[in-house]
Each structure stands twice: as C-alpha cells, then as structure tokens.
N, C-alpha and C positions, 0 to 999 in steps of 0.2 A: 652440701657438706662435700668439704675437698679431702679424701681417701675412705676407701671403703673395707678397712680391716675390721676386727674384730667391732672395735668402736665405732667408727664411722656406717658400717654398714648397718649395725644394730642401734643405733640413734637415727641413721637417716628413717629407715623402715618402721622403726615405733613412732618417732616424729609422724610421718605420715598416717600410720594407723587412727593419731588421734586428730588428725583431720588437715594439719597444715599443707603443703606443698612443697615437695623436697625436690630437689636434683641434686645424686651426687655424682661428682667428679672423682675421675681416677686415672692415671697415668698410662694404664695396663690395659691394652688395647683390648685383647682375648678374653680379659675379667671383665671388661663394662658388657659385650656382646653377651658373653654368659650370662649376666645378671639382668639383662634384659630381658631373657627369656626366661627370667625367673627361678637359674640355675645357681645356687647356692653351695660353693665347693668348701664352706668353712662349716665344721661337724658343729651345730648347735641347735639344740631342740626350740621348736617353734618360729626359727627365725626364717626358713625357708617357705611357709605359709604365711607370715607377716609380709614379707618381700614380694610373695605375687598377690596376697591380697589388695597390696596397695599400688603394685603397677595394674592390676584387673581396676581400680578405683579411678585411676588418671590422676593420682597423688603422687606418683615417683615416677623417677626417670633415671637414669644412666647417660653419662655422655665422659666423653675423653676429652672434652674439651674445656678448659677450667674456666677462660674467660666468657664462652656461652653462658656456664653454671652460673658466675658471679654476675653478671652485668645486670640482672634485675633484682639480683636479694637483696631482703630487709636484714639479712643474718646469716654470716658466713663461718660456720661449724671447721675449724683446722683438725681434721682427726688422720695425724701424721705419726709416725711410728718416729721416736726419742729412744733409740738402741742406745747401747753401754757405748760409750765412746772411751778415747784413750783416758789410763787414769781411773776409770770408774765413772766419770761425768756423763750425761745425758748427753746424747749428739744432736745439736739441732738444725742439723745441717737442711734436712726436709722443710722445716718448720718455718727457717730462716727463707728456703727459695723461692717457698710459695709464695710469703709477704712480698719477697721482692716481685714475684711474676703477676701478682693482683694488684698492687699498690694503685696502679690508675685505671683501672678496672671496676672499682668498687663504687657504688653510687654514694652520692651524698648522703648522709643522713647513718647509715651502715654501721650494723654490730659485727665485728668480728670476734668470736667466740673460741679460745684457746680448749680445746675440750681435750687433747693429749699430755698424757701427765709432762710436767716441765717444768723445769728449777725455780724458785723464786727469784723473780725479777723476769722474768720471761715476757708476761703481760707490757712490762716498759719496753724491752727491749724490741719485740711486734709493733707496736707502737712508735719507736722512734724508726722501725724499718719502714714502716707504711709512709709515715711523717706527711697522715692527715689528719688536718684540724678537726675536719668533718665525719671523721671517724672513730670511734671508741672501742676498744679492744678490752676483752672480759673476760675472767676466768670463769669458767664450768667444770671443773674437773667430774671424770665420771668414777663410777663404783662399780661395775659390771663384771660379776662372776663367769668366766669362763664356761659355759655348762648349763647355767641360769641366766645368760646376759640378757634375753625377754623378761623376763620374769622379773629382772632386776631394776630395767628400767622401766618397768608400768607399774612396778611396785616398791618404788626407791624407800631407802631408811631415809635419807635426807637429800636434798638438791641444795648444793653450795654454789655459791654465785659471788664472784668477787669483782668490784668496781669501783672505782672513785666516782663515775658518775654513778647514781642512783636512779636515773631513767633508764638508764640501758641496763641497768640490773633489772629493772623491773619488766622491760621489754624482754629480756629472755627468760626471768621466771614466767611471765605469763604464757611462755608455749609449754610449757608443763602445769597449767592451770587444773586440765582435766586429771591429774594425778592428785590422790590425796599423800600426801610428805609434808613434814617440816621442810621450810624454807630457811637457809642459812643465809644470809643477807652481810655480806663481809668485804676487806680491802682486798686486793689482786694477791699482797704477799700471803696474807692469811690464807686463801681461798688455796691457793698454790702448794703453801706448808701442810694443809690439814691431808692433801692427798698422803705426800711423800710418809705424814706422820702417822696415818691410818696405815700403811703398810709394812711401813719399820712395826709397830705394835704387832700386827699379824703375824709377822716373821718373828719377832718374839717369843710369840707366845709358843709357837711351835718348835722354836730351839729351848724353851724350860721344857717345854711337854718331851721335846727329844731326852734332856738330861734327866730329867725325873724318872725316865722309862728305864735308866741305866740306872736310877741309884734303887728302882723298883726291886729289878734284876739282883742287881748287891745284895740287898737286905732279904730276898722271899718275897717282897709285894706284889700286887696287883694291879698293873696300873690303870687298867679299867675303873677296878673301884676306888683306887685315890682319885683319878679327873674327876669320876663320878662324883665325890665328895666333897672337890674342891669347888666343883663346876657348880654343883647347887647352889653357891654363894653368889646372889646377884651382884656381887661387887666384881668377883671373877668372870663370871659365866662359862658355860661349857663349850662356846665355839673354838674352833682351831687349838684343843688341845689333846689333839689324836694324836700318838705320834707314827712316825713313818719314816723312809727313807734319807729323808730331809725336806728343804721344802725349794718350791723352783717355780718354772711357769713364766709367761711374760714378763710379769710385773714383779714381783717380791725382790729378784736377785738386782735386778738394773736400778731397782727405786730404792733400794737400800744402799747401794753403793753410789748411787748419785747423793743421795742426803749425807752420805760418808764425805763425798766428797766437798760438797756445798760446805760442811763442818770444818773442815782441815782449811779450805780457804777465807772462811769467816775466822777463822782462831778461837772456832768451841767444839772445846772436848767432850766426848760423847763416849764414853766407853763402854755402853750398855749396849750400842751399835754397832762398834765393834765386836763385841763378844758373841752378840745374835748372829753374826756373820760366820766369824771363825768355829762358835759353836755348830753351825751347819756342817762345816765342810769335817772338823772333829769327828762328828756324830756319823757321816757316811765311810771314813775312813775305819772305823769301829765296826762298821757293820761288815764289812769287808775282810777286816781281820777276824771275825765271827766265823766266816765263812770259810776262811785259808785254815785256821783251828780244828775245823770240822771236817773238813774237805781236802785240805793239801797233802804234799807228798814229803817227807823228810823233816827234819827238824825245823827248818825255817817256812816249813807252811807253805811250798810252793805249789802255784795251782796249776804248773805247763803240764799243759794234756788230761789235763780235766774238767771236764765237761758238764755245764749248768745250765738248767734249762732257768730262765725269764719268764715270765707270766708280768705283761703289761711295762708298756715301752713310755705310753707318753703322761706328760707330766701330774694329770689328774685324770679320772675317771670324766668319762660325758665331753670328750674333746678328743682331737686329732692332732693338738698344739704337742710339738716335741720340744718346743723351745723352753732351754737351759730345765729338762725334766728331770729330775732326782733322781729317777731308774736309769737314764743313759748314764749321769754322773756316778753312778753304783757301777754301772757297764764296764765305764775308760776304766776303774779305779780295777776293776776285777781281770779286763784285759791288761794291765799293767803287770799283774800278777802271773801272767801267763794263760790264763782258763779260753776255755773253748765257750763260746755262747751261741745259743740258740734260744730265741725269743718267739714269743706268741702275743698278740696283742689285736684284742676286736676291733677296733678302729684305723688297723695299719693292714696296707694288704704288702703280698709278699715282693711287691716291686715298689724296692726303695733305694733306689743306690746308693744315696745319702746314707744309708745307715749298713752298707754291704762291708766295710771294714771292721765294724766295731761287732757286728753279729748276724747270726745267717736267720733271717725272718722267715717261719712258717706260718701257715692260714692253718694247720691243724692243731689243738693244743695237745692232743695226745703224741702227734710227730716231735714236738717239741721237747720230751722228755727221754728221747732215743737216746740212750748211752748215759745220761747226764746221772752225777754223782748226788745232785741234791736240786731241789727248784725254789727258785726265789721269786715270792709275789711282790713286785715294786711298786704296783699301780692298783687301787681299790675299786677294780669294777666287777660289780656287782655278780656279772654271769660268772666269774672264776668259781665263785662258790656252789654253783651246778655241773662244773667239770666232772668227766668220769674219773676220778681219783685211782679208781681200783685200775683201769685201763693203762693210767698213767703211771702208778706203781709198778706195773709190769713190764713200762718200757726203761725203767731206771734201773743203775747198778745200785746207787743208796736208797738210803726211805727218809732223809730229811727234807721236810717243807721251811724252808725258813721265809715267815709269813711277816715280811719287813710290813703292812699294814693291820696286820693283827685281823684279818676279813676272814678267814673259813673257821669251818667249823672241827675242834680238837678230835669230838668223838667220830665225824664222820670222815677226817683223815686214816685214824686208829683203825677203823675197821676195815680201811684201804690197803693195810698194812705199811702204814707213813707216820710218821713223828712229827708233829708240828711245833718248831721255836718262833714264839713271835717276839714282839718288841716289850719288855717290860713286864711279860705275863711267864708263869710257870710252864715249864716244858710239856709236852705234851707225848709219852711214849705210844709207839705201835702197841698193836696187841697182838702177841704171839697166837697163833692159831692152834 
C-alpha cells in the first residue's frame, strides 16, 4: 500500500483485518513512526482500533522504504493524492513519480492497482511508465465516505475492478472475497469513469437540493417535506437531497472539475456538469447575500465591522478535514464583505495558524458568540443541537441563527430568544417573554 492518507490507511488496515499481510509505505517518516505506534492522526471512526488490532495481529506494517514495501508484494496499491491541477485537471505527478520509482522493483507477475481517483486512461499511462509486460495494472476505485470509511470498506455497495486481464482482475477481487458485495468486473476506462460519474451525480443531487430550497423559500414551501415526498420514490432516493452551504470536501470539487476537463479535452459538451458546479458557487453567494441583507450596514449591506459566529468549519461532521470545505468557502465570502468571524468546531483546536487570517477559532461555543450580530451553522455536527443556546443568545448583539444545515430545533432556539432561518424552510421567530 503506497500512501497512507484516508484511502491508503483505511484500505491497508481493513485488508489486514480480512487476514491479508499488508505493508503500508509513506514518504513522511514522522507519520510512519506514529502509525507504527498505532497513533492515527486522521479523525475517522473505528480506524485507530482497526490499525491497532492489525498491528497486534502482525498482519500490518508501516515503512518509509517504498522499495522494501514492494519487493515481495503480490499486489501493490497506489493510494496517492491526485489534487486539482492547472485548469481543473487531476494532477498525476505523485502517481507518475511512484510508478517510475517502483518500475524495476516489482516482482514478475505482480498486479499494480490504481486505488486513487484518476482520469480515464491512467491505467494505460501507468502501464506505459512501468514498461513491464510481466506486470498488470488494474483499476479499483474507492467509494469511501469520510466519517464512515471503515464501515464503507467492510460493507461496500459494490466493488468495481477494471482490467483487460480477467485473471489479474480476479486476483484483486479475491482480496475482497470475505465481503458480501456485488462485484463489477469491467475494462479500465469504465472503472475509472465510474468513480467520476458517481461523484458527479452526488454533486448534481446536492446542487439540485440547494436550488430546490431556494424555490421553496420563494413559494413558502418546506424543503424537508418536499425532499421527503420525492425521496420516497425509489427512482430518486433520499440520499444527498439535504440542502446546505454547498458541497465540498476532498473529492467532489476536484473530481467534478477533472471530469469537466476530460469532457473539454475530448470534445464532449456536458452542460449539466457545468451547471452543477456553477450552481454550487452561486448558492454560496446567495447565502452570503442573505446574511448581508439581515446584518449588513448601509444600503449596500456592508459587513465591515459586523461580527458573526460560525459553528462548524470542516466540510462535514465526523471529520477534521477542511479540504474544499463549503463552510470555509462561505467564510471567505463573508470576509471579502468585511465581516469579523469567530468560529467554533468540535473537531478543531484553537491552534490553527492556517485559519488565523480568516477566522478567530475558539474552543468555547458560547465565547464564539461574543458580540455576534448573528450565528451561522455551517457543519452538521449533532452536538450543536445540545449547545447552551440561551447562554449564546446572551452573548450576542443580534438574535438570528442562520441554520444552513437545517439542523437545529426552532422551538429550542425560540425559547432562548433566537429566531432560526434555515434553508428552504419557513422562518421561526424568537418568542418574546
């Protein structure tokens, strides 16, 4: 397993839990030392325990020596970052560098597996870089959700394997034999495109839900009832129909842009994809305009000198991941309007110099509301429901909570003297004592 990020570490630890012998290699020596001690820095439920159990069973090792890791391996997984590069295309520098590094180290008959999300044609590209007729490259995209990665690995909806060599594909499939999941055996291009198509479809549903919420606000409808009504149709389903402050995270933004770049380069017009991306950006701007209209000063709704309290900065609950967080996207737009931001997130400590130019991060949710004209709920942390909202209200100068996750109980806020404004839901005014 080359790379110990979310995908590599989860895949390695879970394969070890299934009884396989796994060696995980990473270029960061400090990270390797911590993992050898079962110290997992990724906030991911069940992952530390899975790593510890596999280490104690002697089925999982960590090394900084890639050569040693692949020397005796029957299967080598490439679990490397493929961030958004110039023009939106996936940056394959890490994948290509490792392919060149291991080319002459692989044993004959080895199978190299692209686990990273990579553009269509990467299997062929990696095979060409290896230049080994006795080594097969297979695509095996991951479908892991942050916050549920271990569960998703052990209880997959499907396992997709793409290879022109069915024997090699079966060897990879056998690694998952203990799991009860449908197996999709296909060609490399189809497997690679499946991952992008899945992420785009999820992003499209989220953009649809956010636009639908705007429509609900215009007509006085309730988005919760509308999405329940359509989500019970099995052809539609209820997943990813909850509105929020936009979609983000480590996958959807980079993968939708990468797919759009693939479309442009291949001459395929895909307006639905472009619209989903643009809708996401427009939606976030609309939310900021709403805050400016409620809290701004002057005719232009300036937020200069206006203090706002943000609750949640990570891109979703259950993770400490800030990559392409929609909460941060909204925060940046607010800062551009001159707002002063104080933030609380249960997954983040106050020591985050990377956020210091954007927000003042505090460990006390009540302190976050000091002098705030309004509170904004940006991440769906369940514990936000149980905050002392009366104490928060006492620290605020305003009385509005912009619940951009439709998370909080309107009656509870009303009893605290706060009015809740959700997305696509009727406003709930504060109760006057």
